[in-house]
C-alpha positions as CSV (number, residue, x, y, z in Angstrom):
1,M,0.1,-0.3,0.1
2,S,1.2,3.3,-0.8
3,D,2.3,5.7,1.8
4,L,-0.8,8.1,3.0
5,N,1.1,10.6,3.7
6,S,2.3,11.3,-0.1
7,N,-0.7,10.3,-1.3
8,I,-3.3,12.1,0.5
9,N,-3.9,15.5,1.6
10,S,-3.1,16.1,5.2
11,E,-6.9,17.1,6.0
12,H,-7.5,13.1,5.3
13,Y,-6.1,12.9,9.4
14,K,-6.1,9.7,10.5
15,A,-5.8,7.5,7.9
16,E,-2.3,6.9,9.3
17,D,-3.2,5.6,12.2
18,A,-6.1,4.3,10.5
19,L,-3.7,1.3,8.9
20,N,-1.3,1.1,12.0
21,N,-3.9,0.8,14.3
22,R,-5.9,-2.2,13.9
23,N,-8.4,-2.2,16.9
24,T,-9.8,0.7,15.3
25,I,-12.1,1.0,11.9
26,F,-12.0,4.6,10.8
27,I,-14.9,5.5,8.6
28,Y,-14.8,8.3,6.7
29,V,-18.0,10.4,5.3
30,E,-18.7,13.4,3.9
31,S,-20.0,15.5,6.4
32,E,-20.6,16.2,10.3
33,S,-24.0,15.5,9.9
34,D,-23.7,11.8,8.5
35,I,-21.6,11.0,11.3
36,S,-24.7,9.6,13.4
37,F,-25.9,8.2,10.7
38,W,-23.2,6.1,9.9
39,S,-22.5,5.2,13.4
40,S,-25.6,3.9,14.4
41,I,-25.5,1.8,10.7
42,F,-22.4,0.3,12.1
43,I,-23.0,-0.2,15.4
44,N,-26.3,-2.2,14.8
45,K,-24.6,-4.2,13.0
46,G,-22.3,-5.1,15.9
47,I,-19.0,-3.1,14.9
48,N,-18.8,-1.0,18.2
49,N,-14.5,-0.3,17.4
50,I,-15.2,2.6,15.0
51,D,-13.9,6.6,14.8
52,V,-16.6,8.5,11.7
53,S,-15.4,11.5,11.1
54,P,-16.0,13.3,8.0
55,A,-13.2,13.0,5.2
56,S,-12.0,16.9,5.1
57,K,-11.5,18.9,8.0
58,T,-12.0,22.2,6.4
59,S,-15.9,22.5,5.5
60,E,-15.2,24.0,2.6
61,K,-14.0,21.1,1.4
62,R,-16.6,18.4,2.5
63,G,-18.5,16.0,0.3
64,K,-18.1,12.9,-1.9
65,Q,-15.2,13.9,-4.1
66,E,-13.3,14.3,-0.8
67,V,-14.4,11.5,0.6
68,M,-13.4,9.6,-3.2
69,K,-10.1,10.7,-2.6
70,L,-9.5,8.4,-0.3
71,V,-10.5,5.6,-2.5
72,E,-6.7,4.3,-3.1
73,E,-6.0,3.7,0.5
74,A,-9.9,2.5,1.6
75,D,-9.3,-1.3,3.2
76,V,-10.7,-3.5,6.2
77,N,-9.9,-0.6,8.5
78,L,-10.4,2.5,6.6
79,L,-13.9,2.6,5.2
80,L,-15.7,5.4,2.9
81,C,-19.1,6.3,3.8
82,V,-21.1,8.2,0.5
83,D,-24.4,9.6,-0.6
84,S,-25.2,7.4,-3.7
85,D,-26.6,10.4,-5.9
86,Y,-27.5,8.6,-9.4
87,D,-24.6,6.3,-9.2
88,Y,-26.7,3.6,-7.5
89,I,-28.8,3.7,-10.4
90,F,-25.6,4.6,-13.2
91,E,-24.2,1.2,-12.1
92,N,-20.9,0.8,-13.7
93,T,-21.3,3.4,-16.5
94,T,-18.7,5.8,-14.9
95,D,-16.1,5.8,-12.8
96,I,-17.0,6.7,-9.8
97,S,-20.3,4.7,-9.7
98,K,-18.4,1.7,-10.9
99,E,-16.0,2.4,-7.6
100,I,-18.6,3.0,-5.2
101,N,-20.8,0.0,-6.9
102,T,-17.5,-2.9,-7.1
103,N,-15.5,-1.6,-4.0
104,S,-15.9,-3.7,-1.0
105,F,-14.7,-0.9,1.2
106,I,-17.0,1.5,0.1
107,F,-20.8,1.9,1.6
108,Q,-23.8,3.7,-0.1
109,T,-27.1,5.1,0.8
110,Y,-28.5,3.2,-2.5
111,S,-31.4,6.3,-2.1
112,Y,-30.1,9.5,-3.3
113,S,-28.7,10.8,0.0
114,I,-29.1,10.3,4.0
115,E,-31.8,12.5,4.0
116,N,-34.3,10.2,1.9
117,I,-33.9,7.1,3.9
118,K,-34.7,9.7,7.3
119,C,-37.5,10.4,5.5
120,N,-39.2,6.8,4.5
121,V,-42.7,6.2,5.3
122,N,-41.8,3.7,7.4
123,T,-40.7,6.4,9.7
124,L,-42.2,9.6,9.9
125,N,-45.2,8.2,12.2
126,D,-42.4,7.3,14.6
127,V,-40.6,11.0,13.9
128,V,-44.3,12.4,14.6
129,Y,-44.9,10.6,18.2
130,E,-41.5,11.7,19.3
131,S,-42.4,15.2,19.1
132,T,-45.4,15.4,20.2
133,K,-45.8,11.9,21.9
134,V,-49.6,11.1,20.1
135,E,-50.2,8.6,18.0
136,N,-50.9,10.1,13.9
137,T,-54.1,9.7,13.1
138,I,-54.7,12.3,10.8
139,F,-52.4,12.2,7.7
140,S,-51.6,8.1,5.6
141,F,-47.8,9.0,4.7
142,S,-48.2,5.8,3.1
143,D,-51.1,7.0,0.6
144,F,-49.4,10.4,-0.1
145,F,-46.2,9.4,-0.7
146,T,-47.6,6.6,-3.1
147,Q,-48.9,8.7,-5.0
148,Y,-46.5,11.5,-5.5
149,S,-44.1,8.5,-6.9
150,E,-46.6,7.0,-9.3
151,L,-47.1,11.5,-10.5
152,I,-43.2,11.7,-10.5
153,F,-41.4,8.8,-12.1
154,E,-41.8,9.3,-15.6
155,L,-40.2,13.3,-14.8
156,F,-37.4,10.8,-12.9
157,I,-36.7,8.9,-15.6
158,Y,-36.4,11.7,-18.0
159,S,-33.5,13.3,-15.4
160,I,-31.8,10.3,-15.8
161,Y,-31.8,10.3,-19.3
162,D,-30.7,13.8,-19.0
163,E,-27.7,13.1,-16.8
164,K,-26.2,10.0,-18.3
165,N,-26.2,11.6,-21.8
166,K,-25.5,15.2,-20.3
167,I,-28.0,16.6,-22.5
168,G,-28.5,19.6,-20.1
169,S,-32.2,20.3,-20.6
170,F,-33.8,18.2,-17.7
171,S,-31.3,18.4,-15.0
172,I,-31.8,16.9,-11.6
173,N,-32.0,20.4,-10.1
174,D,-35.1,21.0,-12.6
175,L,-36.7,18.2,-11.8
176,S,-36.6,19.6,-7.8
177,K,-38.2,22.0,-9.4
178,I,-41.4,20.7,-10.5
179,I,-41.9,18.1,-7.9
180,T,-41.7,20.7,-4.8
181,F,-44.5,22.2,-3.0
182,G,-44.5,26.2,-2.4
183,C,-46.6,26.2,0.9
184,N,-47.9,23.8,3.5
185,I,-49.7,20.3,2.3
186,N,-53.4,20.8,3.8
187,I,-52.9,17.7,5.7
188,D,-56.7,17.9,6.3
189,K,-57.3,16.6,2.8
190,Q,-54.2,14.5,2.8
191,G,-52.6,16.6,0.2
192,I,-55.1,15.9,-2.7
193,D,-54.8,19.5,-3.9
194,E,-51.3,19.5,-4.1
195,L,-51.1,16.6,-6.1
196,V,-54.0,17.5,-8.2
197,L,-51.4,21.1,-9.2
198,L,-48.4,18.4,-9.3
199,K,-50.2,16.4,-11.4
200,D,-50.7,20.1,-13.9
201,R,-46.9,20.6,-13.6
202,V,-45.3,17.3,-14.5
203,S,-48.2,16.7,-17.6
204,E,-47.1,20.3,-18.6
205,K,-43.5,19.3,-18.6
206,K,-43.4,16.7,-20.1
207,R,-44.9,17.9,-23.0
208,N,-42.3,20.6,-23.2
209,L,-40.2,18.0,-23.2
210,D,-38.4,15.8,-26.4
211,S,-39.9,12.8,-26.5
212,L,-37.9,9.7,-24.5
213,P,-36.5,7.1,-26.9
214,N,-39.0,4.0,-26.3
215,D,-36.1,1.4,-25.6
216,F,-34.4,3.7,-23.1
217,F,-37.7,4.2,-21.2
218,Y,-38.3,1.0,-21.3
219,E,-35.1,-0.4,-20.6
220,C,-34.3,2.4,-17.4
221,E,-37.5,1.0,-16.5
222,E,-37.1,-2.5,-16.0
223,N,-33.6,-1.9,-14.8
224,L,-34.6,0.3,-11.8
225,T,-37.3,-2.0,-11.2
226,K,-34.4,-4.4,-10.8
227,K,-32.7,-2.3,-8.5
228,G,-35.9,-1.9,-6.2
229,I,-37.1,1.6,-7.7
230,N,-40.5,1.3,-9.3
231,R,-43.7,4.3,-9.5
232,T,-44.3,3.9,-5.4
233,N,-41.0,4.5,-4.0
234,T,-39.8,7.7,-6.5
235,Y,-39.0,9.9,-3.6
236,L,-36.5,7.9,-2.6
237,F,-34.1,8.8,-5.1
238,I,-34.9,12.5,-5.6
239,K,-32.6,14.8,-4.4
240,G,-32.9,14.3,-0.2
241,H,-32.8,18.0,0.3
242,T,-35.6,18.5,-2.1
243,L,-37.3,16.2,0.0
244,L,-36.7,16.8,3.4
245,D,-37.1,20.8,2.9
246,N,-39.3,21.5,0.5
247,I,-42.0,18.4,0.8
248,V,-41.2,16.1,4.3
249,T,-41.1,19.3,6.1
250,L,-44.0,20.8,4.7
251,I,-46.1,17.8,6.1
252,L,-44.9,17.6,9.4
253,K,-45.1,21.3,10.4
254,P,-48.7,21.5,10.1
255,L,-49.2,18.2,11.4
256,Q,-47.4,18.6,14.7
257,K,-49.3,21.8,15.0
258,R,-52.5,20.5,14.2
259,I,-52.1,17.3,17.2
260,K,-50.5,19.4,19.3
261,D,-54.2,21.8,18.9
262,I,-56.1,18.6,19.4
263,K,-54.7,17.7,22.6
264,Y,-54.5,21.2,23.6
265,K,-58.5,20.8,23.7
266,E,-58.7,17.5,25.1
267,I,-56.6,19.2,27.9
268,S,-59.5,22.0,28.1
269,K,-62.4,19.6,28.3
270,L,-61.4,17.7,30.9
271,D,-63.3,17.7,34.2
272,V,-60.8,19.3,36.5
273,S,-59.7,22.5,37.6
274,G,-58.2,25.6,35.8
275,V,-55.2,25.3,37.9
276,E,-54.8,21.2,36.8
277,K,-55.4,22.3,33.2
278,N,-52.7,24.9,33.0
279,K,-50.1,22.1,35.0
280,L,-51.6,19.5,32.6
281,R,-50.5,21.8,29.3
282,T,-47.5,23.1,30.8
283,Q,-46.6,19.7,31.6
284,Y,-47.8,18.7,28.0
285,A,-45.6,21.2,26.1
286,D,-42.4,21.2,28.2
287,N,-42.6,17.3,26.2
288,I,-43.1,18.4,22.5
289,I,-40.0,18.5,20.5
290,D,-39.7,20.2,17.2
291,V,-40.7,17.5,14.3
292,I,-38.1,18.9,12.3
293,Q,-35.2,18.5,14.9
294,V,-36.5,15.1,15.8
295,L,-36.4,13.6,11.8
296,Q,-32.6,15.5,11.3
297,Q,-31.1,13.4,14.6
298,N,-33.6,10.3,13.9
299,T,-31.7,6.8,13.5
300,N,-34.7,4.7,13.7
301,F,-34.9,3.7,9.8
302,E,-33.8,-0.4,10.3
303,N,-37.4,-0.8,8.5
304,C,-36.4,1.1,5.5
305,S,-36.2,-1.7,2.7
306,L,-32.5,0.1,1.3
307,I,-31.0,-0.4,5.0
308,E,-30.9,-3.9,3.9
309,K,-28.8,-3.2,1.3
310,I,-26.6,-1.7,3.4
311,N,-26.3,-4.0,6.4
312,S,-25.8,-6.9,3.4
313,D,-22.7,-4.9,2.3
314,I,-21.4,-4.2,6.1
315,Q,-21.6,-8.2,6.5
316,K,-19.9,-8.9,3.5
317,Y,-17.1,-6.7,4.8
318,K,-17.6,-8.4,8.1
319,T,-16.8,-11.7,6.1
320,L,-13.4,-9.9,5.0
321,N,-12.7,-8.8,8.4
322,S,-13.0,-12.0,10.0
């Protein structure tokens, strides 16, 4: 193995120690905010002797590119963890995607990013409960995101075609502008009005885009299906911050407010004194946590199907490391 000091920028600290200290597994991630996610993943698989940190100390240089600079030095004691972006979808069509999909010491999210996994429908009800201490019986995340995914699926394939062929007419960012919402979702109506408007935007955009080659469209859909990506879960593979900031947040915030309001009304109807009611309101308020904070800190995503893929990769790695 080449000398780390001559091959890696000094910002990639601890790398030399990773090779010399076989009792510690050093894991490099894209940023500080990724540490809790990847730490929980490895710890849940029984790998506790880990040191997880960003690949670069300099915040301006953090990101996937910085992690990938360490690829030649990756081994059983130096692991790399990255967001997939479109590299899982592109499989081995680019040098980076080939490296990510074939290197046993590189772990990826499979979703576009960590944010997608944190926002998976199987965990959002838990997020709501942790933030409000009340079960969500108001809004169906599963129904909404199934409908949402079906509406955006074909435009999603357009963006893949554009990205893969470097056309520049419908980028990932262009897709994000079409599929996001500009205001809070009407949770009482299960987001139906917003989905209708989304359908109109998608239809209009499709009319203004050149038709995709039929063979590409059907081949792409078939390949996506093999990877577990389909018309009902497309939301897991769009830009993660688009999903978090411009869709999920617009559901969670009004939902938390509605649940709080209902709880306060329930307290006001109790057959107890005013003093006791105020005490109960205060106790409840003290237990409420901002729902977005809960979501960002969420590590309860073992019920997301993509975690199974990551766990499988870790299990293979453990075999190599045994």
